[in-house]
C-alpha positions in Angstrom: 4.1 9.1 -3.0 0.4 8.9 -1.9 1.2 7.1 1.3 3.7 9.7 2.2 0.9 12.3 2.1 -1.1 10.7 4.8 1.6 9.6 7.2 1.2 11.3 10.6 -2.2 12.9 9.8 -5.6 12.4 11.6 -7.9 9.9 10.0 -10.4 12.4 8.9 -7.8 14.6 7.2 -6.1 11.6 5.7 -9.5 10.5 4.1 -9.8 14.0 2.7 -6.4 14.0 1.1 -7.0 10.6 -0.4 -10.5 11.5 -1.7 -9.2 14.6 -3.6 -5.9 13.0 -4.8 -5.8 12.6 -8.5 -3.7 9.4 -8.4 -5.5 6.2 -9.1 -3.7 4.3 -6.2 -5.4 6.7 -3.8 -8.6 4.6 -4.0 -6.6 1.5 -3.0 -4.8 3.2 -0.1 -8.2 4.6 1.1 -9.6 1.1 1.2 -6.6 0.1 3.4 -7.1 3.1 5.7 -10.8 2.3 6.1 -9.9 -1.3 6.9 -7.4 -0.3 9.5 -10.0 2.1 11.1 -12.7 -0.6 11.2 -10.3 -3.0 12.9 -9.5 -0.4 15.5 -13.3 0.3 16.0 -13.7 -3.4 16.8 -11.6 -2.8 20.0 -13.9 0.1 21.0 -11.8 3.1 19.8 -13.5 6.0 18.1 -12.4 6.8 14.6 -12.2 10.6 15.4 -9.5 10.0 17.9 -7.2 7.9 15.5 -4.3 9.1 13.4 -2.1 7.3 10.8 0.9 6.3 12.7 2.8 4.4 10.0 2.3 3.6 6.2 4.5 1.7 3.9 4.5 -0.4 0.8 6.6 -3.6 0.6 7.3 -5.7 -2.6 4.8 -8.4 -3.2 4.9 -11.4 -5.6 5.9 -10.8 -9.1 4.2 -12.6 -12.0 6.6 -13.6 -14.7 5.0 -13.6 -18.3 6.6 -13.8 -21.8 5.9 -11.8 -24.9 6.7 -13.2 -28.4 9.4 -11.2 -30.2 11.0 -11.3 -33.6 12.7 -14.4 -35.0 11.1 -16.7 -32.5 12.6 -15.3 -29.4 10.7 -14.1 -26.3 11.0 -11.2 -23.8 10.2 -11.3 -20.2 7.3 -9.2 -18.7 7.2 -8.7 -15.0 3.9 -7.8 -13.5 4.9 -6.5 -10.1 2.6 -6.1 -7.0 3.0 -4.7 -3.6 1.7 -5.0 0.1 0.4 -1.8 1.5 0.4 -1.5 5.2 -1.5 1.2 7.2 -1.2 1.4 11.0 -3.4 3.7 13.0 -3.3 4.6 16.6 -4.6 7.0 19.2 -2.5 9.9 20.3 -2.0 8.4 23.7 -0.4 5.3 22.3 2.1 7.3 20.3 
């Protein structure tokens, strides 16, 4: 839900949205956005001219754990993770 909020927005506006979002995952998405902007800045692009072209979250590896249950049995716990991707571009590239 958080990555849908910033898709298609300017980088400055996306940072504002993530800063004032009440969801905990917004901090992680903001780190990914800052990383994408820093990578673009290495190519000589100014951050003010960038916008969020694409954002998505894919499934990552799942850690499988077990929890003891009654009568010597066990139940499976799946600790899921995901890969967050943020792609930024200039308006001319779009």
